Structures are given as structure tokens and as C-alpha cells.
N, CA, C, O and the ligand as a Tripos MOL2 file, in Angstrom:
@<TRIPOS>MOLECULE
protein
  277   275    70     0     0
PROTEIN
NO_CHARGES

@<TRIPOS>ATOM
      1 N         -14.0660   13.7220   16.8410 N.3       1 MET1
      2 CA        -14.6570   12.6580   17.6710 C.3       1 MET1
      3 C         -13.6790   12.2190   18.7620 C.2       1 MET1
      4 O         -12.4700   12.4170   18.6420 O.2       1 MET1
      5 N         -14.2050   11.6330   19.8020 N.am      2 TYR2
      6 CA        -13.3890   11.2260   20.9420 C.3       2 TYR2
      7 C         -13.5840    9.7370   21.2350 C.2       2 TYR2
      8 O         -14.6430    9.1720   20.9610 O.2       2 TYR2
      9 N         -12.5560    9.1200   21.7910 N.am      3 CYS3
     10 CA        -12.6370    7.7090   22.1580 C.3       3 CYS3
     11 C         -13.6670    7.5220   23.2590 C.2       3 CYS3
     12 O         -13.6730    8.2570   24.2470 O.2       3 CYS3
     13 N         -14.5440    6.5270   23.0840 N.am      4 SER4
     14 CA        -15.5860    6.2860   24.0830 C.3       4 SER4
     15 C         -15.0160    5.6160   25.3290 C.2       4 SER4
     16 O         -15.6450    5.6060   26.3860 O.2       4 SER4
     17 N         -13.8070    5.0530   25.1870 N.am      5 ASN5
     18 CA        -13.2090    4.3420   26.3210 C.3       5 ASN5
     19 C         -12.3080    5.2450   27.1600 C.2       5 ASN5
     20 O         -12.4600    5.3240   28.3790 O.2       5 ASN5
     21 N         -11.3380    5.9490   26.4800 N.am      6 CYS6
     22 CA        -10.3760    6.7440   27.2400 C.3       6 CYS6
     23 C         -10.6120    8.2430   27.0840 C.2       6 CYS6
     24 O         -10.0120    9.0330   27.8120 O.2       6 CYS6
     25 N         -11.4880    8.6600   26.1360 N.am      7 GLY7
     26 CA        -11.8570   10.0530   25.9950 C.3       7 GLY7
     27 C         -10.8560   10.9130   25.2570 C.2       7 GLY7
     28 O         -11.0000   12.1350   25.2350 O.2       7 GLY7
     29 N          -9.8280   10.3010   24.6410 N.am      8 LYS8
     30 CA         -8.8340   11.0700   23.8950 C.3       8 LYS8
     31 C          -9.3880   11.4450   22.5200 C.2       8 LYS8
     32 O         -10.2240   10.7340   21.9630 O.2       8 LYS8
     33 N          -8.9020   12.5940   21.9700 N.am      9 GLU9
     34 CA         -9.3450   13.0380   20.6560 C.3       9 GLU9
     35 C          -8.7430   12.1470   19.5830 C.2       9 GLU9
     36 O          -7.5660   11.7920   19.6520 O.2       9 GLU9
     37 N          -9.5680   11.7780   18.5700 N.am     10 LEU10
     38 CA         -9.1380   10.8480   17.5250 C.3      10 LEU10
     39 C          -9.3590   11.4500   16.1510 C.2      10 LEU10
     40 O         -10.1020   12.4190   15.9980 O.2      10 LEU10
     41 N          -8.6860   10.8510   15.1220 N.am     11 GLN11
     42 CA         -8.9390   11.2090   13.7360 C.3      11 GLN11
     43 C         -10.3710   10.8260   13.3770 C.2      11 GLN11
     44 O         -10.9530    9.9300   13.9870 O.2      11 GLN11
     45 N         -10.9450   11.5260   12.3600 N.am     12 LYS12
     46 CA        -12.3470   11.3040   11.9950 C.3      12 LYS12
     47 C         -12.6650    9.8520   11.6690 C.2      12 LYS12
     48 O         -13.6720    9.3100   12.1240 O.2      12 LYS12
     49 N         -11.7870    9.2190   10.8660 N.am     13 ASP13
     50 CA        -12.0970    7.8840   10.3720 C.3      13 ASP13
     51 C         -11.3610    6.7940   11.1320 C.2      13 ASP13
     52 O         -11.1880    5.6890   10.6180 O.2      13 ASP13
     53 N         -10.9280    7.0930   12.3460 N.am     14 SER14
     54 CA        -10.2450    6.0790   13.1400 C.3      14 SER14
     55 C         -11.1960    4.9450   13.4830 C.2      14 SER14
     56 O         -12.3320    5.1620   13.9040 O.2      14 SER14
     57 N         -10.6910    3.7130   13.2870 N.am     15 LYS15
     58 CA        -11.4960    2.5510   13.6530 C.3      15 LYS15
     59 C         -11.0790    2.0330   15.0190 C.2      15 LYS15
     60 O         -11.8900    1.5070   15.7810 O.2      15 LYS15
     61 N          -9.8000    2.1930   15.3070 N.am     16 ILE16
     62 CA         -9.2710    1.7250   16.5910 C.3      16 ILE16
     63 C          -8.5530    2.8790   17.2760 C.2      16 ILE16
     64 O          -7.7760    3.5810   16.6290 O.2      16 ILE16
     65 N          -8.7870    3.0920   18.5510 N.am     17 CYS17
     66 CA         -8.1320    4.1450   19.3070 C.3      17 CYS17
     67 C          -6.6460    3.8260   19.4460 C.2      17 CYS17
     68 O          -6.3010    2.7470   19.9270 O.2      17 CYS17
     69 N          -5.7500    4.7420   19.0350 N.am     18 PRO18
     70 CA         -4.3070    4.4870   19.1490 C.3      18 PRO18
     71 C          -3.8240    4.5100   20.5940 C.2      18 PRO18
     72 O          -2.7160    4.0530   20.8740 O.2      18 PRO18
     73 N          -4.6230    5.0280   21.5100 N.am     19 TYR19
     74 CA         -4.1970    5.1460   22.9130 C.3      19 TYR19
     75 C          -4.5380    3.8930   23.7090 C.2      19 TYR19
     76 O          -3.7320    3.4360   24.5190 O.2      19 TYR19
     77 N          -5.7480    3.3240   23.4820 N.am     20 CYS20
     78 CA         -6.1630    2.1720   24.2960 C.3      20 CYS20
     79 C          -6.5890    0.9790   23.4460 C.2      20 CYS20
     80 O          -7.0260   -0.0370   23.9880 O.2      20 CYS20
     81 N          -6.4650    1.0880   22.0890 N.am     21 ASN21
     82 CA         -6.7840   -0.0070   21.1640 C.3      21 ASN21
     83 C          -8.2430   -0.4610   21.2320 C.2      21 ASN21
     84 O          -8.5380   -1.6230   20.9510 O.2      21 ASN21
     85 N          -9.1480    0.4290   21.5970 N.am     22 THR22
     86 CA        -10.5620    0.0890   21.5960 C.3      22 THR22
     87 C         -11.1410    0.2970   20.2040 C.2      22 THR22
     88 O         -10.8460    1.2990   19.5520 O.2      22 THR22
     89 N         -11.9620   -0.6420   19.7440 N.am     23 ASN23
     90 CA        -12.6520   -0.4900   18.4670 C.3      23 ASN23
     91 C         -13.7750    0.5260   18.6570 C.2      23 ASN23
     92 O         -14.8660    0.1770   19.1050 O.2      23 ASN23
     93 N         -13.4990    1.7970   18.3100 N.am     24 ILE24
     94 CA        -14.4270    2.8790   18.6610 C.3      24 ILE24
     95 C         -15.4140    3.2120   17.5520 C.2      24 ILE24
     96 O         -16.4630    3.7950   17.8230 O.2      24 ILE24
     97 N         -15.1000    2.8530   16.2990 N.am     25 LYS25
     98 CA        -15.9590    3.2320   15.1760 C.3      25 LYS25
     99 C         -17.3840    2.6930   15.3770 C.2      25 LYS25
    100 O         -18.3590    3.4270   15.2130 O.2      25 LYS25
    101 N         -17.4960    1.3940   15.7360 N.am     26 VAL26
    102 CA        -18.7930    0.7520   15.8840 C.3      26 VAL26
    103 C         -19.5690    1.3820   17.0350 C.2      26 VAL26
    104 O         -20.7440    1.7220   16.8970 O.2      26 VAL26
    105 N         -18.8880    1.5320   18.1780 N.am     27 GLN27
    106 CA        -19.5440    2.1180   19.3460 C.3      27 GLN27
    107 C         -19.9910    3.5440   19.0640 C.2      27 GLN27
    108 O         -21.0700    3.9680   19.4780 O.2      27 GLN27
    109 N         -19.1210    4.2920   18.3350 N.am     28 TYR28
    110 CA        -19.4100    5.6960   18.0630 C.3      28 TYR28
    111 C         -20.6860    5.8320   17.2290 C.2      28 TYR28
    112 O         -21.5570    6.6360   17.5600 O.2      28 TYR28
    113 N         -20.8030    5.0350   16.1280 N.am     29 THR29
    114 CA        -21.9830    5.1480   15.2660 C.3      29 THR29
    115 C         -23.2470    4.7360   16.0160 C.2      29 THR29
    116 O         -24.2980    5.3540   15.8530 O.2      29 THR29
    117 N         -23.1420    3.6810   16.8430 N.am     30 GLN30
    118 CA        -24.3140    3.2490   17.6090 C.3      30 GLN30
    119 C         -24.7600    4.3490   18.5610 C.2      30 GLN30
    120 O         -25.9510    4.6250   18.6970 O.2      30 GLN30
    121 N         -23.7740    4.9780   19.2240 N.am     31 ASN31
    122 CA        -24.1050    6.0460   20.1640 C.3      31 ASN31
    123 C         -24.7710    7.2250   19.4590 C.2      31 ASN31
    124 O         -25.7540    7.7730   19.9590 O.2      31 ASN31
    125 N         -24.2330    7.6230   18.2840 N.am     32 THR32
    126 CA        -24.8190    8.7690   17.5860 C.3      32 THR32
    127 C         -26.2210    8.4540   17.1130 C.2      32 THR32
    128 O         -27.0920    9.3250   17.1390 O.2      32 THR32
    129 N         -26.4620    7.2000   16.6710 N.am     33 ARG33
    130 CA        -27.8060    6.8400   16.2100 C.3      33 ARG33
    131 C         -28.8140    6.9790   17.3420 C.2      33 ARG33
    132 O         -29.8850    7.5570   17.1620 O.2      33 ARG33
    133 N         -28.4670    6.4470   18.5090 N.am     34 THR34
    134 CA        -29.3930    6.5620   19.6430 C.3      34 THR34
    135 C         -29.5810    8.0160   20.0260 C.2      34 THR34
    136 O         -30.6990    8.4540   20.2990 O.2      34 THR34
    137 N         -28.4650    8.7810   20.0480 N.am     35 LEU35
    138 CA        -28.5520   10.1920   20.4010 C.3      35 LEU35
    139 C         -29.4220   10.9370   19.3960 C.2      35 LEU35
    140 O         -30.2630   11.7500   19.7790 O.2      35 LEU35
    141 N         -29.2160   10.6540   18.0810 N.am     36 ASN36
    142 CA        -29.9920   11.3330   17.0540 C.3      36 ASN36
    143 C         -31.4750   11.0160   17.1930 C.2      36 ASN36
    144 O         -32.3100   11.9140   17.0880 O.2      36 ASN36
    145 N         -31.8190    9.7350   17.4300 N.am     37 THR37
    146 CA        -33.2180    9.3550   17.5890 C.3      37 THR37
    147 C         -33.8250   10.0900   18.7730 C.2      37 THR37
    148 O         -34.9420   10.6020   18.6890 O.2      37 THR37
    149 N         -33.0780   10.1420   19.8890 N.am     38 LYS38
    150 CA        -33.5730   10.8560   21.0720 C.3      38 LYS38
    151 C         -33.7680   12.3260   20.7630 C.2      38 LYS38
    152 O         -34.7690   12.9230   21.1590 O.2      38 LYS38
    153 N         -32.7840   12.9280   20.0340 N.am     39 LYS39
    154 CA        -32.8840   14.3480   19.6870 C.3      39 LYS39
    155 C         -34.0940   14.6030   18.8100 C.2      39 LYS39
    156 O         -34.7950   15.5990   18.9940 O.2      39 LYS39
    157 N         -34.3550   13.6980   17.8370 N.am     40 VAL40
    158 CA        -35.5000   13.8710   16.9360 C.3      40 VAL40
    159 C         -36.7890   13.8040   17.7360 C.2      40 VAL40
    160 O         -37.6840   14.6260   17.5380 O.2      40 VAL40
    161 N         -36.8960   12.8210   18.6520 N.am     41 ILE41
    162 CA        -38.1090   12.6680   19.4590 C.3      41 ILE41
    163 C         -38.3110   13.9040   20.3230 C.2      41 ILE41
    164 O         -39.4210   14.4320   20.4070 O.2      41 ILE41
    165 N         -37.2320   14.3720   20.9710 N.am     42 ILE42
    166 CA        -37.3270   15.5730   21.8140 C.3      42 ILE42
    167 C         -37.7200   16.7780   20.9620 C.2      42 ILE42
    168 O         -38.5410   17.5950   21.3790 O.2      42 ILE42
    169 N         -37.1290   16.8900   19.7600 N.am     43 GLY43
    170 CA        -37.4610   17.9900   18.8530 C.3      43 GLY43
    171 C         -38.9220   17.9830   18.4690 C.2      43 GLY43
    172 O         -39.5740   19.0270   18.4740 O.2      43 GLY43
    173 N         -39.4530   16.7920   18.1310 N.am     44 VAL44
    174 CA        -40.8640   16.6710   17.7500 C.3      44 VAL44
    175 C         -41.7560   17.0620   18.9200 C.2      44 VAL44
    176 O         -42.7460   17.7710   18.7380 O.2      44 VAL44
    177 N         -41.4070   16.6020   20.1290 N.am     45 ILE45
    178 CA        -42.1940   16.9440   21.3170 C.3      45 ILE45
    179 C         -42.1890   18.4510   21.5370 C.2      45 ILE45
    180 O         -43.2290   19.0350   21.8420 O.2      45 ILE45
    181 N         -41.0180   19.0920   21.3850 N.am     46 ILE46
    182 CA        -40.9110   20.5450   21.5670 C.3      46 ILE46
    183 C         -41.7590   21.2750   20.5320 C.2      46 ILE46
    184 O         -42.4500   22.2400   20.8600 O.2      46 ILE46
    185 N         -41.7060   20.8070   19.2560 N.am     47 ILE47
    186 CA        -42.4840   21.4540   18.1910 C.3      47 ILE47
    187 C         -43.9800   21.3350   18.4930 C.2      47 ILE47
    188 O         -44.7150   22.3150   18.3750 O.2      47 ILE47
    189 N         -44.4370   20.1210   18.8880 N.am     48 ILE48
    190 CA        -45.8480   19.9230   19.2270 C.3      48 ILE48
    191 C         -46.2300   20.8380   20.3840 C.2      48 ILE48
    192 O         -47.2940   21.4580   20.3630 O.2      48 ILE48
    193 N         -45.3600   20.9230   21.3990 N.am     49 PHE49
    194 CA        -45.6060   21.7690   22.5730 C.3      49 PHE49
    195 C         -45.7580   23.2340   22.1560 C.2      49 PHE49
    196 O         -46.6690   23.9250   22.6130 O.2      49 PHE49
    197 N         -44.8460   23.7060   21.2720 N.am     50 ILE50
    198 CA        -44.8880   25.1030   20.8090 C.3      50 ILE50
    199 C         -46.1880   25.3550   20.0340 C.2      50 ILE50
    200 O         -46.8350   26.3860   20.2170 O.2      50 ILE50
    201 N         -46.5710   24.3900   19.1560 N.am     51 VAL51
    202 CA        -47.7860   24.5510   18.3570 C.3      51 VAL51
    203 C         -49.0040   24.6120   19.2730 C.2      51 VAL51
    204 O         -49.8740   25.4670   19.1000 O.2      51 VAL51
    205 N         -49.0670   23.6890   20.2660 N.am     52 VAL52
    206 CA        -50.1910   23.6660   21.2020 C.3      52 VAL52
    207 C         -50.2450   24.9770   21.9880 C.2      52 VAL52
    208 O         -51.3160   25.5610   22.1560 O.2      52 VAL52
    209 N         -49.0800   25.4390   22.4710 N.am     53 CYS53
    210 CA        -49.0100   26.7190   23.1880 C.3      53 CYS53
    211 C         -49.4910   27.8540   22.2970 C.2      53 CYS53
    212 O         -50.2310   28.7300   22.7460 O.2      53 CYS53
    213 N         -49.0750   27.8410   21.0340 N.am     54 GLY54
    214 CA        -49.4820   28.8730   20.0860 C.3      54 GLY54
    215 C         -50.9910   28.9050   19.9200 C.2      54 GLY54
    216 O         -51.6010   29.9740   19.9160 O.2      54 GLY54
    217 N         -51.5980   27.7150   19.7820 N.am     55 ILE55
    218 CA        -53.0570   27.6230   19.6240 C.3      55 ILE55
    219 C         -53.7470   28.1580   20.8720 C.2      55 ILE55
    220 O         -54.7170   28.9090   20.7740 O.2      55 ILE55
    221 N         -53.2460   27.7720   22.0540 N.am     56 ILE56
    222 CA        -53.8460   28.2280   23.3160 C.3      56 ILE56
    223 C         -53.7370   29.7440   23.4370 C.2      56 ILE56
    224 O         -54.7100   30.4090   23.7940 O.2      56 ILE56
    225 N         -52.5560   30.2970   23.1430 N.am     57 ILE57
    226 CA        -52.3530   31.7540   23.2310 C.3      57 ILE57
    227 C         -53.2550   32.4710   22.2260 C.2      57 ILE57
    228 O         -53.8290   33.5160   22.5330 O.2      57 ILE57
    229 N         -53.3750   31.8970   21.0120 N.am     58 TYR58
    230 CA        -54.2210   32.4880   19.9750 C.3      58 TYR58
    231 C         -55.6760   32.5130   20.4360 C.2      58 TYR58
    232 O         -56.3680   33.5200   20.2860 O.2      58 TYR58
    233 N         -56.1350   31.3880   21.0010 N.am     59 LYS59
    234 CA        -57.5270   31.3090   21.4620 C.3      59 LYS59
    235 C         -57.7500   32.2510   22.6400 C.2      59 LYS59
    236 O         -58.7890   32.9050   22.7310 O.2      59 LYS59
    237 N         -56.7610   32.3180   23.5480 N.am     60 LEU60
    238 CA        -56.8760   33.2070   24.7030 C.3      60 LEU60
    239 C         -56.9280   34.6700   24.2580 C.2      60 LEU60
    240 O         -57.7180   35.4550   24.7840 O.2      60 LEU60
    241 N         -56.0770   35.0370   23.2800 N.am     61 SER61
    242 CA        -56.0610   36.4320   22.8200 C.3      61 SER61
    243 C         -57.3660   36.7690   22.1150 C.2      61 SER61
    244 O         -57.8610   37.8900   22.2330 O.2      61 SER61
    245 N         -57.9340   35.8040   21.3760 N.am     62 ASN62
    246 CA        -59.2570   36.0020   20.7640 C.3      62 ASN62
    247 C         -60.3080   36.1990   21.8400 C.2      62 ASN62
    248 O         -61.1750   37.0660   21.7370 O.2      62 ASN62
    249 N         -60.2120   35.3630   22.8920 N.am     63 PHE63
    250 CA        -61.1850   35.4200   23.9860 C.3      63 PHE63
    251 C         -61.1150   36.7690   24.7000 C.2      63 PHE63
    252 O         -62.1500   37.3850   24.9550 O.2      63 PHE63
    253 N         -59.8880   37.2410   25.0300 N.am     64 THR64
    254 CA        -59.7420   38.5250   25.7220 C.3      64 THR64
    255 C         -60.2170   39.6740   24.8480 C.2      64 THR64
    256 O         -60.8520   40.6070   25.3390 O.2      64 THR64
    257 N         -59.9130   39.6120   23.5450 N.am     65 SER65
    258 CA        -60.3530   40.7150   22.6740 C.3      65 SER65
    259 C         -61.8820   40.7290   22.5750 C.2      65 SER65
    260 O         -62.4840   41.7970   22.4710 O.2      65 SER65
    261 N         -62.5060   39.5640   22.6070 N.am     66 GLN66
    262 CA        -63.9720   39.5040   22.5920 C.3      66 GLN66
    263 C         -64.5380   40.0930   23.8720 C.2      66 GLN66
    264 O         -65.5570   40.7840   23.8460 O.2      66 GLN66
    265 N         -63.8740   39.8210   25.0000 N.am     67 VAL67
    266 CA        -64.3480   40.3270   26.2840 C.3      67 VAL67
    267 C         -64.2610   41.8450   26.3210 C.2      67 VAL67
    268 O         -65.1960   42.5120   26.7660 O.2      67 VAL67
    269 N         -63.1440   42.3940   25.8560 N.am     68 TYR68
    270 CA        -62.9400   43.8440   25.9540 C.3      68 TYR68
    271 C         -63.6610   44.6070   24.8490 C.2      68 TYR68
    272 O         -63.8700   45.8150   24.9620 O.2      68 TYR68
    273 N         -64.0450   43.9030   23.7740 N.am     69 ASN69
    274 CA        -64.8060   44.5900   22.7250 C.3      69 ASN69
    275 C         -66.2830   44.3900   23.0140 C.2      69 ASN69
    276 O         -67.1290   44.8770   22.2650 O.2      69 ASN69
    277 ZN         -9.0810    5.2050   23.6620 Zn       70 ZN70
@<TRIPOS>BOND
     1     1     2 1
     2     2     3 1
     3     3     4 2
     4     3     5 am
     5     5     6 1
     6     6     7 1
     7     7     8 2
     8     7     9 am
     9     9    10 1
    10    10    11 1
    11    11    12 2
    12    11    13 am
    13    13    14 1
    14    14    15 1
    15    15    16 2
    16    15    17 am
    17    17    18 1
    18    18    19 1
    19    19    20 2
    20    19    21 am
    21    21    22 1
    22    22    23 1
    23    23    24 2
    24    23    25 am
    25    25    26 1
    26    26    27 1
    27    27    28 2
    28    27    29 am
    29    29    30 1
    30    30    31 1
    31    31    32 2
    32    31    33 am
    33    33    34 1
    34    34    35 1
    35    35    36 2
    36    35    37 am
    37    37    38 1
    38    38    39 1
    39    39    40 2
    40    39    41 am
    41    41    42 1
    42    42    43 1
    43    43    44 2
    44    43    45 am
    45    45    46 1
    46    46    47 1
    47    47    48 2
    48    47    49 am
    49    49    50 1
    50    50    51 1
    51    51    52 2
    52    51    53 am
    53    53    54 1
    54    54    55 1
    55    55    56 2
    56    55    57 am
    57    57    58 1
    58    58    59 1
    59    59    60 2
    60    59    61 am
    61    61    62 1
    62    62    63 1
    63    63    64 2
    64    63    65 am
    65    65    66 1
    66    66    67 1
    67    67    68 2
    68    67    69 am
    69    69    70 1
    70    70    71 1
    71    71    72 2
    72    71    73 am
    73    73    74 1
    74    74    75 1
    75    75    76 2
    76    75    77 am
    77    77    78 1
    78    78    79 1
    79    79    80 2
    80    79    81 am
    81    81    82 1
    82    82    83 1
    83    83    84 2
    84    83    85 am
    85    85    86 1
    86    86    87 1
    87    87    88 2
    88    87    89 am
    89    89    90 1
    90    90    91 1
    91    91    92 2
    92    91    93 am
    93    93    94 1
    94    94    95 1
    95    95    96 2
    96    95    97 am
    97    97    98 1
    98    98    99 1
    99    99   100 2
   100    99   101 am
   101   101   102 1
   102   102   103 1
   103   103   104 2
   104   103   105 am
   105   105   106 1
   106   106   107 1
   107   107   108 2
   108   107   109 am
   109   109   110 1
   110   110   111 1
   111   111   112 2
   112   111   113 am
   113   113   114 1
   114   114   115 1
   115   115   116 2
   116   115   117 am
   117   117   118 1
   118   118   119 1
   119   119   120 2
   120   119   121 am
   121   121   122 1
   122   122   123 1
   123   123   124 2
   124   123   125 am
   125   125   126 1
   126   126   127 1
   127   127   128 2
   128   127   129 am
   129   129   130 1
   130   130   131 1
   131   131   132 2
   132   131   133 am
   133   133   134 1
   134   134   135 1
   135   135   136 2
   136   135   137 am
   137   137   138 1
   138   138   139 1
   139   139   140 2
   140   139   141 am
   141   141   142 1
   142   142   143 1
   143   143   144 2
   144   143   145 am
   145   145   146 1
   146   146   147 1
   147   147   148 2
   148   147   149 am
   149   149   150 1
   150   150   151 1
   151   151   152 2
   152   151   153 am
   153   153   154 1
   154   154   155 1
   155   155   156 2
   156   155   157 am
   157   157   158 1
   158   158   159 1
   159   159   160 2
   160   159   161 am
   161   161   162 1
   162   162   163 1
   163   163   164 2
   164   163   165 am
   165   165   166 1
   166   166   167 1
   167   167   168 2
   168   167   169 am
   169   169   170 1
   170   170   171 1
   171   171   172 2
   172   171   173 am
   173   173   174 1
   174   174   175 1
   175   175   176 2
   176   175   177 am
   177   177   178 1
   178   178   179 1
   179   179   180 2
   180   179   181 am
   181   181   182 1
   182   182   183 1
   183   183   184 2
   184   183   185 am
   185   185   186 1
   186   186   187 1
   187   187   188 2
   188   187   189 am
   189   189   190 1
   190   190   191 1
   191   191   192 2
   192   191   193 am
   193   193   194 1
   194   194   195 1
   195   195   196 2
   196   195   197 am
   197   197   198 1
   198   198   199 1
   199   199   200 2
   200   199   201 am
   201   201   202 1
   202   202   203 1
   203   203   204 2
   204   203   205 am
   205   205   206 1
   206   206   207 1
   207   207   208 2
   208   207   209 am
   209   209   210 1
   210   210   211 1
   211   211   212 2
   212   211   213 am
   213   213   214 1
   214   214   215 1
   215   215   216 2
   216   215   217 am
   217   217   218 1
   218   218   219 1
   219   219   220 2
   220   219   221 am
   221   221   222 1
   222   222   223 1
   223   223   224 2
   224   223   225 am
   225   225   226 1
   226   226   227 1
   227   227   228 2
   228   227   229 am
   229   229   230 1
   230   230   231 1
   231   231   232 2
   232   231   233 am
   233   233   234 1
   234   234   235 1
   235   235   236 2
   236   235   237 am
   237   237   238 1
   238   238   239 1
   239   239   240 2
   240   239   241 am
   241   241   242 1
   242   242   243 1
   243   243   244 2
   244   243   245 am
   245   245   246 1
   246   246   247 1
   247   247   248 2
   248   247   249 am
   249   249   250 1
   250   250   251 1
   251   251   252 2
   252   251   253 am
   253   253   254 1
   254   254   255 1
   255   255   256 2
   256   255   257 am
   257   257   258 1
   258   258   259 1
   259   259   260 2
   260   259   261 am
   261   261   262 1
   262   262   263 1
   263   263   264 2
   264   263   265 am
   265   265   266 1
   266   266   267 1
   267   267   268 2
   268   267   269 am
   269   269   270 1
   270   270   271 1
   271   271   272 2
   272   271   273 am
   273   273   274 1
   274   274   275 1
   275   275   276 2
@<TRIPOS>SUBSTRUCTURE
     1 MET1         2 RESIDUE 1 A MET
     2 TYR2         6 RESIDUE 1 A TYR
     3 CYS3        10 RESIDUE 1 A CYS
     4 SER4        14 RESIDUE 1 A SER
     5 ASN5        18 RESIDUE 1 A ASN
     6 CYS6        22 RESIDUE 1 A CYS
     7 GLY7        26 RESIDUE 1 A GLY
     8 LYS8        30 RESIDUE 1 A LYS
     9 GLU9        34 RESIDUE 1 A GLU
    10 LEU10       38 RESIDUE 1 A LEU
    11 GLN11       42 RESIDUE 1 A GLN
    12 LYS12       46 RESIDUE 1 A LYS
    13 ASP13       50 RESIDUE 1 A ASP
    14 SER14       54 RESIDUE 1 A SER
    15 LYS15       58 RESIDUE 1 A LYS
    16 ILE16       62 RESIDUE 1 A ILE
    17 CYS17       66 RESIDUE 1 A CYS
    18 PRO18       70 RESIDUE 1 A PRO
    19 TYR19       74 RESIDUE 1 A TYR
    20 CYS20       78 RESIDUE 1 A CYS
    21 ASN21       82 RESIDUE 1 A ASN
    22 THR22       86 RESIDUE 1 A THR
    23 ASN23       90 RESIDUE 1 A ASN
    24 ILE24       94 RESIDUE 1 A ILE
    25 LYS25       98 RESIDUE 1 A LYS
    26 VAL26      102 RESIDUE 1 A VAL
    27 GLN27      106 RESIDUE 1 A GLN
    28 TYR28      110 RESIDUE 1 A TYR
    29 THR29      114 RESIDUE 1 A THR
    30 GLN30      118 RESIDUE 1 A GLN
    31 ASN31      122 RESIDUE 1 A ASN
    32 THR32      126 RESIDUE 1 A THR
    33 ARG33      130 RESIDUE 1 A ARG
    34 THR34      134 RESIDUE 1 A THR
    35 LEU35      138 RESIDUE 1 A LEU
    36 ASN36      142 RESIDUE 1 A ASN
    37 THR37      146 RESIDUE 1 A THR
    38 LYS38      150 RESIDUE 1 A LYS
    39 LYS39      154 RESIDUE 1 A LYS
    40 VAL40      158 RESIDUE 1 A VAL
    41 ILE41      162 RESIDUE 1 A ILE
    42 ILE42      166 RESIDUE 1 A ILE
    43 GLY43      170 RESIDUE 1 A GLY
    44 VAL44      174 RESIDUE 1 A VAL
    45 ILE45      178 RESIDUE 1 A ILE
    46 ILE46      182 RESIDUE 1 A ILE
    47 ILE47      186 RESIDUE 1 A ILE
    48 ILE48      190 RESIDUE 1 A ILE
    49 PHE49      194 RESIDUE 1 A PHE
    50 ILE50      198 RESIDUE 1 A ILE
    51 VAL51      202 RESIDUE 1 A VAL
    52 VAL52      206 RESIDUE 1 A VAL
    53 CYS53      210 RESIDUE 1 A CYS
    54 GLY54      214 RESIDUE 1 A GLY
    55 ILE55      218 RESIDUE 1 A ILE
    56 ILE56      222 RESIDUE 1 A ILE
    57 ILE57      226 RESIDUE 1 A ILE
    58 TYR58      230 RESIDUE 1 A TYR
    59 LYS59      234 RESIDUE 1 A LYS
    60 LEU60      238 RESIDUE 1 A LEU
    61 SER61      242 RESIDUE 1 A SER
    62 ASN62      246 RESIDUE 1 A ASN
    63 PHE63      250 RESIDUE 1 A PHE
    64 THR64      254 RESIDUE 1 A THR
    65 SER65      258 RESIDUE 1 A SER
    66 GLN66      262 RESIDUE 1 A GLN
    67 VAL67      266 RESIDUE 1 A VAL
    68 TYR68      270 RESIDUE 1 A TYR
    69 ASN69      274 RESIDUE 1 A ASN
    70 ZN70       277 GROUP 0 **** ****
């Protein structure tokens, strides 16, 4: 993990940055929570998009095979 204030690399369980004395533990967890929520929402949207695309492609391929048969 890195300090949110000065960007230096820190120990995993550091609560305070040794370089700039910023309390980074709290900020770090808050940032990851928001990032994780955003990632989950984006992931769900992508999955829905893929499923919808799959259904459309499936229906289109059925339609074309009906036309050519
Ligand atoms: Zn720092």
C-alpha cells in the first residue's frame, strides 16, 4: 500500500505514514471501499451487458439460420 498524501510505499499495517505523519489507515480503507463498490457495480453492468449481447447474438443466429433454411 502507498501513502495517500505523499505516495511513498508503506508497511501493510501502518497507521501513520513515517514520511509525512498522515493517518493513512482510515483514508486507505475508505478509498478501497468506494473503489470496491464502484468495481462491483461496473462488473455487474459488464455481466448484464455480456448476457444481453449473448441473447441478441443467439436470437440473431437463430433468425439467420431460419432465413437460410
Ligand atoms: Zn506520507
